[in-house]
N, C-alpha and C positions, 0 to 999 in steps of 0.2 A: 113248254116254255118257247115264246116267239125268239127266233134267230134274229140276229142283227144282219142289215143288209151287207153284202159283200161282194160288189163288182169289181171295182177297181182294186181292192185289197186282194194280195195274192197269198190268201193264208192257207196252210197245210191242212191235209187230210187228218182227221181226228183218230183216236184208236179204234173208235165204234166205226166210223167210216171205212176204216182198214178192212174190220172184220165184215161188213156189209159187202163191201166190193169182193173179199174173197169168196163168201157165199155166192153172189151173183155170177162169178166166174164159173161155178160148177155147172150152172144151167147154159151158160155161153159156149164154153169151149168146144162142145160138140158141133156147133153151128158154124158152116162155111160162110163167111163174108169175103166179098170182092174187094171191098175196100174199108178202112177203118180211118175215122177222122176224131179228133179231140180238140177241144178248147186248149189255148195255151195255158190255161192256169194251171198251178202245180196239183189242185186237188182232183181235177178232171185226168190230168196225165198221170196221176199215181194210181187212180182208179182204174185206169185203162191198162196200166201196167200190171196191176194185182189180177185183173180179169184174165191176163196173158195175152194181149194184143198190144203192147206197148212198142215192141220191136218193128211192128207193121203198121203203125198209126203214122198219120200225117198231121201236122199241127194245121188247124183252121182258125185263123181269128175270128171269122163271123159266128163262132160258136161261145163266144165269151159271154157271161153273164149282162144283164141289164146295167148300163152304167146309172147309179144312183146319184151322181153329181153331190149336191149339198146335201143329201140324205144318206151318204155311204157312212156306214156302222152305226146307223139309227134303226130302231125298231119302227114298224108301222104304227103301234099304238102311240108311241111319241111323238111320231110327226104329226099324228091327228090332234093331240092336244095343241100343236101350234097351228094347224092347217086341218080344221074340222071338216069332214067328208072326204078328205083326201083318198084319193084310189089310184095305185101305180099304173093300172091299165088303161084308164080315163086321161090322167093329168101328168104322168111321167114325172121327171126329177129337174127340177132347176140346175142349171150348169151340168146337167146329165144327158142322158137320152129321153127322148118325148116318145110317145106310142109309135108315131109316125116314123121314127128314126129305127125303132126295133122293128117293126113291120118290114121297113125297107130292107134290113140286115136279114130277116128270116127269109124273104122272098128270094133275094139274090142268092141265098144259100140252097134254097129249095130248087132253084132253076139249076144249080150245079148239080146237086142229087138226082134229078130228073133225068139228066144227060147219062147216068150211070147205069150199068147192069149189075143184077144180082142182089145180094143182100148186104146192104152198107150199115154198119156200126157207126154210131156217132156218140160221143161222150160230150156232154154240155152240162148246164146248170138249171135251176128250178124255174125262174121266172121267163128266162129265154126258151127252155124246153116248152113251157106252156104256149108261149107266142107262135112258136114253131109249129105245134100242132093244129092251133087255131089257122094259122095263115096256110098250112097243109090242104085243109078242106074249105078254104075260102071264105072262113070268118074274119070279120075285122078283129083287131088286137083286143078290144074291149071284153070280146068274150073269152079270153083265154082266163080271166079271173075265175071261171067256172072249171077250169082244168087241173084240179090240184095234183101236185107230183110228190111223191115221198123221195127221201135219199135213197138212192142205190136201188131204184126200180128199173122197170123195163116196160117201155111202150113201143109199139109197133105202128107205123105210118106206112100204108100201102094203098093198092088198087083194088076196087071191086071189077071183076072180069078181065084183070090184066091191063086195064084200059087207064091210061094216064089223065082221061078226062072224068074218071069217077074215082078222085081220091078219097079214101076212108082211114079211119083209124081203127085197126085191127084189134090192138092189145093196149090198155092204158092202166098205168101205174101199179104194175104187177111187181109186189115186192118178196113174194115166195114163187118163185118160178123153176120148174124143172126142165132138164133138157127135153122130156117128151112134150112137156105144155109148148115150148118154143119151137119145137121141129114141127108139130101140128100147125102152130099158126103160121110159121113161115112157108110151110107146104100148101097152105091153103090159098096164097096168093102170093102174087110177086111183090114183096114188101121192103121196106126201108127200116130197119131194126136201130132204134135210138136206144142205147144204154145210158141211164141216168147216171149223173154222178152228184154225190152230196153237195147241197147248199149249205155250208156252214159259216 
């Protein structure tokens, strides 16, 4: 079942989301992170806390979900009955954020992350996480529609040959990740690890 769009609405983490976050923590706690950032929305902050990083996390406003404007609380299928052919990543949302707005926000965050050293844990939301990945490797926002994300999944954005000029996606949408799996991925390259938070 398709979820309703929740950008501005600060809804809590569901019981299922809490279970997924706790399972996610088992694979992340053994990894050393130099910095931790989370969206200010309570579902992201709660996920961060359940994973075990809440005490060291910094609130980062640029990690909030796409602002859906007039489409807040609606499902994509319902929006398309009123606006056939609508696509979030192409069209954005009236009185909310356009693709250009979200792209600029992602680019601003990426510039901040690139200036840091070590593994960085980032707790965000579904649609913005997809844009962040697309922009990390230099793609326009419209390509983010092809990067599906599950709730409480882990993705790793990093560099080939430890070069900031060679941005790559090392791991994407891993929903069942062990400490060993993450350790191998993080050891392979100098990465920034993005710990996904449920979009509910």
